[in-house]
NUDOSE-245538 format. One record per residue: residue in one letter; z, x negated, y negated of N, C-alpha, C in turn; chain. Coordinates in nm, 2 decimals, decimal comma. Atoms other than C-alpha are relative to their C-alpha. Layout:
residues N
SITE   res      n_w      n_u      n_v     ca_w     ca_u     ca_v      c_w      c_u      c_v   chain
SITE     A        Z        X        Y        Z        X        Y        Z        X        Y       A
...
END
This chain:
residues 143
SITE   res      n_w      n_u      n_v     ca_w     ca_u     ca_v      c_w      c_u      c_v   chain
SITE     M     0,00    -0,09     0,12     0,00     0,00     0,00     0,00    -0,09    -0,12       A
SITE     N     0,00     0,08     0,12    -0,10    -0,15    -0,33     0,10     0,05    -0,11       A
SITE     S    -0,11    -0,03     0,10     0,12    -0,15    -0,64    -0,03     0,13    -0,07       A
SITE     Q     0,04    -0,12     0,06    -0,07     0,14    -0,80     0,05     0,12     0,09       A
SITE     S    -0,04    -0,11    -0,09    -0,01     0,36    -0,49     0,15     0,01     0,01       A
SITE     R    -0,15     0,00     0,00     0,36     0,25    -0,48     0,05     0,07    -0,12       A
SITE     L    -0,05    -0,06     0,12     0,41     0,35    -0,84    -0,03     0,15     0,00       A
SITE     H     0,03    -0,14    -0,01     0,24     0,69    -0,78     0,09     0,07     0,09       A
SITE     S    -0,09    -0,06    -0,09     0,45     0,75    -0,48     0,14     0,01    -0,05       A
SITE     C    -0,13     0,00     0,06     0,77     0,66    -0,66     0,01     0,11    -0,11       A
SITE     G     0,00    -0,11     0,10     0,67     0,89    -0,95     0,01     0,14     0,06       A
SITE     T    -0,01    -0,13    -0,07     0,62     1,17    -0,70     0,14     0,02     0,05       A
SITE     T    -0,14    -0,01    -0,04     0,96     1,10    -0,56     0,10     0,04    -0,11       A
SITE     V    -0,08    -0,03     0,11     1,12     1,12    -0,90    -0,02     0,15    -0,03       A
SITE     L     0,04    -0,14     0,03     0,94     1,45    -0,97     0,06     0,10     0,10       A
SITE     R    -0,05    -0,08    -0,11     1,04     1,59    -0,63     0,15     0,02    -0,01       A
SITE     I    -0,15     0,00     0,01     1,41     1,51    -0,68     0,04     0,08    -0,12       A
SITE     V    -0,04    -0,08     0,12     1,43     1,65    -1,03    -0,03     0,15     0,01       A
SITE     V     0,03    -0,14    -0,02     1,25     1,97    -0,94     0,10     0,06     0,10       A
SITE     G    -0,10    -0,05    -0,10     1,48     2,00    -0,64     0,14     0,03    -0,06       A
SITE     V    -0,13    -0,03     0,07     1,79     1,97    -0,86    -0,01     0,12    -0,08       A
SITE     I     0,01    -0,12     0,09     1,66     2,23    -1,10     0,01     0,13     0,09       A
SITE     F     0,00    -0,12    -0,09     1,60     2,48    -0,81     0,13     0,02     0,07       A
SITE     V    -0,14    -0,02    -0,05     1,94     2,41    -0,65     0,09     0,06    -0,10       A
SITE     M    -0,09    -0,05     0,11     2,11     2,48    -0,98    -0,03     0,15    -0,02       A
SITE     H     0,04    -0,14     0,02     1,91     2,81    -1,02     0,04     0,08     0,12       A
SITE     G    -0,04    -0,07    -0,12     1,97     2,91    -0,66     0,15     0,02     0,00       A
SITE     W    -0,14    -0,01     0,00     2,34     2,83    -0,70     0,05     0,10    -0,10       A
SITE     Q    -0,04    -0,10     0,10     2,36     3,03    -1,02    -0,02     0,14     0,06       A
SITE     K     0,02    -0,13    -0,06     2,21     3,33    -0,84     0,10     0,03     0,11       A
SITE     L    -0,11    -0,02    -0,10     2,45     3,29    -0,55     0,13     0,03    -0,06       A
SITE     S    -0,13    -0,03     0,07     2,74     3,28    -0,79     0,00     0,14    -0,06       A
SITE     W     0,01    -0,14     0,06     2,62     3,60    -0,96     0,02     0,11     0,11       A
SITE     G     0,00    -0,10    -0,11     2,60     3,77    -0,62    -0,13     0,07     0,02       A
SITE     F     0,13    -0,06    -0,03     2,31     3,93    -0,45    -0,02     0,14    -0,07       A
SITE     A     0,02    -0,13     0,07     2,38     4,27    -0,60    -0,04    -0,01    -0,14       A
SITE     H     0,04     0,02     0,14     2,35     4,14    -0,95    -0,14    -0,04    -0,01       A
SITE     V     0,14     0,05     0,00     2,03     3,95    -0,87    -0,09     0,12     0,03       A
SITE     A     0,09    -0,11    -0,04     1,89     4,26    -0,70    -0,01     0,10    -0,11       A
SITE     E     0,01    -0,10     0,11     1,97     4,48    -1,00    -0,10    -0,05    -0,10       A
SITE     F     0,10     0,06     0,09     1,78     4,24    -1,22    -0,14     0,01     0,05       A
SITE     L     0,13     0,00    -0,06     1,49     4,22    -0,98    -0,06     0,15     0,00       A
SITE     G     0,04    -0,14     0,00     1,48     4,60    -0,96    -0,05     0,04    -0,14       A
SITE     S     0,04    -0,04     0,14     1,46     4,62    -1,34    -0,14    -0,05    -0,04       A
SITE     V     0,14     0,05     0,03     1,14     4,41    -1,34    -0,10     0,05     0,11       A
SITE     H     0,08    -0,07    -0,09     1,00     4,63    -1,06    -0,04    -0,09     0,12       A
SITE     V     0,02     0,07    -0,12     1,02     4,39    -0,77     0,03     0,09     0,12       A
SITE     P    -0,02    -0,09    -0,11     0,98     4,59    -0,45     0,12    -0,05     0,09       A
SITE     V    -0,12     0,03    -0,08     1,29     4,60    -0,22     0,09    -0,11    -0,06       A
SITE     P    -0,08     0,10     0,08     1,51     4,42    -0,47     0,11    -0,06     0,08       A
SITE     A    -0,11     0,05    -0,08     1,80     4,38    -0,23    -0,04    -0,11     0,09       A
SITE     V     0,05     0,11    -0,09     1,60     4,18     0,02    -0,06    -0,11    -0,08       A
SITE     A     0,06     0,10     0,08     1,41     4,00    -0,25     0,11    -0,09    -0,06       A
SITE     A    -0,11     0,08     0,06     1,74     3,89    -0,41     0,05    -0,11     0,10       A
SITE     V    -0,05     0,09    -0,10     1,86     3,73    -0,08    -0,11    -0,11     0,02       A
SITE     L     0,10     0,10    -0,03     1,52     3,56    -0,02    -0,02    -0,09    -0,12       A
SITE     L     0,02     0,08     0,12     1,48     3,44    -0,38     0,12    -0,10    -0,01       A
SITE     T    -0,11     0,09     0,01     1,83     3,29    -0,38     0,00    -0,11     0,10       A
SITE     L     0,00     0,10    -0,11     1,79     3,12    -0,05    -0,12    -0,10    -0,01       A
SITE     V     0,12     0,08     0,02     1,44     2,99    -0,13     0,03    -0,11    -0,11       A
SITE     E    -0,04     0,09     0,10     1,57     2,84    -0,45     0,10    -0,10     0,04       A
SITE     L    -0,11     0,08    -0,03     1,89     2,70    -0,32    -0,04    -0,10     0,12       A
SITE     L     0,03     0,09    -0,12     1,78     2,57     0,03    -0,13    -0,08    -0,03       A
SITE     G     0,12     0,07     0,03     1,43     2,49    -0,10     0,02    -0,12    -0,09       A
SITE     G    -0,04     0,12     0,09     1,58     2,27    -0,38     0,06    -0,11     0,08       A
SITE     I    -0,06     0,10    -0,08     1,79     2,09    -0,12    -0,10    -0,07     0,08       A
SITE     A     0,11     0,06    -0,08     1,48     2,04     0,10    -0,08    -0,10    -0,09       A
SITE     L     0,08     0,09     0,09     1,30     1,89    -0,20     0,08    -0,13    -0,03       A
SITE     I    -0,08     0,11     0,04     1,59     1,66    -0,29    -0,01    -0,10     0,12       A
SITE     V     0,00     0,09    -0,12     1,60     1,51     0,07    -0,14    -0,03     0,04       A
SITE     G     0,13     0,03    -0,04     1,23     1,53     0,11    -0,04     0,04     0,14       A
SITE     V     0,04    -0,06    -0,13     1,18     1,75     0,41    -0,09     0,12    -0,02       A
SITE     L     0,09    -0,12     0,01     0,89     2,00     0,45    -0,04     0,03    -0,14       A
SITE     V     0,03    -0,01     0,14     0,80     1,93     0,09    -0,12     0,09    -0,03       A
SITE     R     0,11    -0,08     0,03     0,46     2,08     0,09     0,02     0,15     0,02       A
SITE     Y    -0,02    -0,14    -0,03     0,57     2,41     0,25     0,10     0,06    -0,10       A
SITE     V    -0,10    -0,05     0,09     0,88     2,44     0,03    -0,06     0,01    -0,14       A
SITE     A     0,06    -0,01     0,14     0,68     2,36    -0,29    -0,09     0,12    -0,01       A
SITE     A     0,08    -0,12     0,00     0,44     2,64    -0,19     0,08     0,12    -0,02       A
SITE     L    -0,09    -0,12     0,02     0,73     2,89    -0,17     0,05     0,00    -0,14       A
SITE     L    -0,05     0,00     0,14     0,87     2,77    -0,50    -0,11     0,03    -0,10       A
SITE     A     0,11    -0,03     0,09     0,53     2,79    -0,66    -0,03     0,15    -0,01       A
SITE     I     0,01    -0,15     0,00     0,50     3,15    -0,55     0,11     0,06    -0,08       A
SITE     D    -0,12    -0,05     0,08     0,85     3,21    -0,69    -0,03    -0,01    -0,15       A
SITE     M     0,03     0,02     0,14     0,73     3,07    -1,03    -0,11     0,09    -0,04       A
SITE     L     0,11    -0,10     0,03     0,41     3,28    -1,02     0,05     0,14    -0,02       A
SITE     V    -0,06    -0,13     0,01     0,61     3,59    -0,97     0,08     0,01    -0,13       A
SITE     A    -0,09     0,01     0,12     0,86     3,49    -1,24    -0,09     0,01    -0,13       A
SITE     I     0,08     0,00     0,12     0,58     3,42    -1,49    -0,07     0,14    -0,02       A
SITE     T     0,07    -0,12     0,01     0,39     3,74    -1,41     0,10     0,12    -0,04       A
SITE     L    -0,09    -0,11     0,02     0,69     3,98    -1,40     0,10    -0,01    -0,12       A
SITE     V    -0,11     0,02     0,10     0,93     3,83    -1,66    -0,05    -0,07    -0,12       A
SITE     H     0,01     0,09     0,11     0,81     3,55    -1,88    -0,13     0,02    -0,08       A
SITE     F     0,13    -0,01     0,07     0,44     3,62    -1,97     0,01     0,09    -0,12       A
SITE     K     0,00    -0,10     0,11     0,52     3,92    -2,19     0,08    -0,06    -0,12       A
SITE     H    -0,07     0,06     0,11     0,75     3,69    -2,40    -0,07    -0,11    -0,07       A
SITE     G     0,08     0,11     0,07     0,48     3,45    -2,50     0,02    -0,13     0,07       A
SITE     F     0,00     0,13    -0,06     0,47     3,08    -2,44     0,14    -0,07    -0,01       A
SITE     F    -0,11     0,09     0,02     0,79     2,92    -2,58     0,13     0,05     0,07       A
SITE     I    -0,12    -0,03    -0,07     1,11     2,91    -2,38     0,11     0,06    -0,09       A
SITE     S    -0,10    -0,06     0,09     1,32     2,99    -2,69    -0,01     0,15    -0,01       A
SITE     N     0,01    -0,14     0,00     1,18     3,34    -2,67     0,00     0,06     0,14       A
SITE     G     0,00    -0,05    -0,14     1,21     3,37    -2,29    -0,14    -0,01     0,06       A
SITE     G     0,14     0,01    -0,04     0,84     3,27    -2,25    -0,02    -0,08     0,12       A
SITE     L     0,04     0,06    -0,13     0,65     3,10    -1,97     0,00    -0,15     0,00       A
SITE     E     0,01     0,15     0,01     0,68     2,74    -2,09     0,07    -0,07     0,12       A
SITE     F    -0,08     0,07    -0,10     0,95     2,63    -1,84    -0,05     0,04     0,14       A
SITE     P     0,05    -0,03    -0,14     0,84     2,83    -1,53    -0,15    -0,05     0,02       A
SITE     L     0,13     0,06    -0,01     0,48     2,71    -1,60     0,01    -0,14     0,04       A
SITE     L    -0,02     0,15    -0,03     0,60     2,35    -1,59     0,04    -0,01     0,14       A
SITE     L    -0,04     0,00    -0,14     0,78     2,42    -1,26    -0,11     0,03     0,09       A
SITE     L     0,12    -0,03    -0,08     0,47     2,58    -1,12    -0,09    -0,12     0,01       A
SITE     A     0,09     0,12    -0,01     0,26     2,28    -1,21     0,07    -0,11     0,08       A
SITE     A    -0,06     0,11    -0,07     0,52     2,04    -1,07     0,00     0,03     0,15       A
SITE     N     0,01    -0,04    -0,14     0,53     2,24    -0,74    -0,14    -0,02     0,06       A
SITE     I     0,14     0,02    -0,05     0,15     2,24    -0,72    -0,03    -0,15     0,02       A
SITE     N     0,02     0,14    -0,02     0,16     1,86    -0,77     0,07    -0,04     0,13       A
SITE     L    -0,07     0,04    -0,12     0,41     1,83    -0,48    -0,08     0,06     0,12       A
SITE     I     0,08    -0,05    -0,11     0,19     2,05    -0,26    -0,12    -0,09     0,03       A
SITE     L     0,12     0,09    -0,01    -0,11     1,82    -0,33     0,04    -0,14     0,04       A
SITE     S    -0,03     0,14    -0,01     0,08     1,49    -0,33     0,10    -0,03     0,12       A
SITE     G    -0,10     0,02    -0,11     0,35     1,54    -0,06     0,13    -0,05    -0,06       A
SITE     A    -0,14     0,03     0,04     0,70     1,40    -0,07     0,02    -0,13    -0,08       A
SITE     G    -0,02     0,13     0,06     0,65     1,05    -0,21     0,06    -0,10     0,09       A
SITE     S    -0,04     0,11    -0,08     0,79     0,73    -0,09     0,14     0,00     0,06       A
SITE     I    -0,14    -0,01    -0,05     1,16     0,80    -0,04     0,03     0,14     0,04       A
SITE     S    -0,03    -0,13    -0,04     1,21     1,10     0,17     0,03     0,00     0,15       A
SITE     V    -0,02    -0,02    -0,15     1,32     1,22     0,52    -0,14    -0,01     0,07       A
SITE     S     0,13    -0,01    -0,06     0,95     1,29     0,59    -0,06    -0,14     0,02       A
SITE     S     0,06     0,14    -0,01     0,84     0,93     0,51     0,08    -0,08     0,10       A
SITE     L    -0,07     0,08    -0,09     1,12     0,78     0,71    -0,03     0,04     0,15       A
SITE     R     0,04    -0,05    -0,13     1,03     1,00     1,01    -0,14    -0,06     0,04       A
SITE     K     0,14     0,05    -0,03     0,66     0,89     0,98     0,01    -0,15     0,04       A
SITE     K    -0,02     0,14    -0,03     0,77     0,52     0,98     0,06    -0,02     0,14       A
SITE     T    -0,06     0,01    -0,13     0,99     0,57     1,28    -0,10     0,03     0,11       A
SITE     T     0,09    -0,04    -0,10     0,73     0,75     1,48    -0,12    -0,09     0,02       A
SITE     S     0,12     0,09    -0,01     0,45     0,50     1,40     0,04    -0,13     0,05       A
SITE     G    -0,05     0,12    -0,05     0,67     0,22     1,52     0,01    -0,11    -0,10       A
SITE     T    -0,02     0,10     0,10     0,70     0,04     1,19     0,14     0,00    -0,06       A
SITE     A    -0,13     0,00     0,04     1,06     0,12     1,14     0,07    -0,13     0,04       A
SITE     T    -0,07     0,12    -0,04     1,28    -0,19     1,14     0,15     0,04     0,03       A
SITE     E    -0,14    -0,02    -0,04     1,62    -0,21     1,31     0,09    -0,06    -0,10       A
SITE     P    -0,09     0,07     0,09     1,92    -0,28     1,09     0,06    -0,13     0,05       A
END
């Protein structure tokens, strides 16, 4: 791997961890509110079956964020989180315009783009997935 590839991979790792932390915090916040409160909000923006959606949304954000931080199943998790952001943009943020100060789509759009990047790029250099690849290819070194 050349130095340009290593830098790209390290940059992807930083992005993955930061996005993971953001989603863990949002998932934890929803868990702290309780599923009933989250379901009430989701119902107010016309999400179908809000009680089920509240549980799924909370778990996707919390567990998906953890998966991103450790770097496991990154492309799949990023796809779920990208869908999460598309729904949030469509149902909540778009009508408030662009800027986050007005509740707009600026921040969820950034998270959508970051997740699309992770779908396309993968986990980066420092992840459980990359360690598993090295071990299964026989290139892992013994301590």
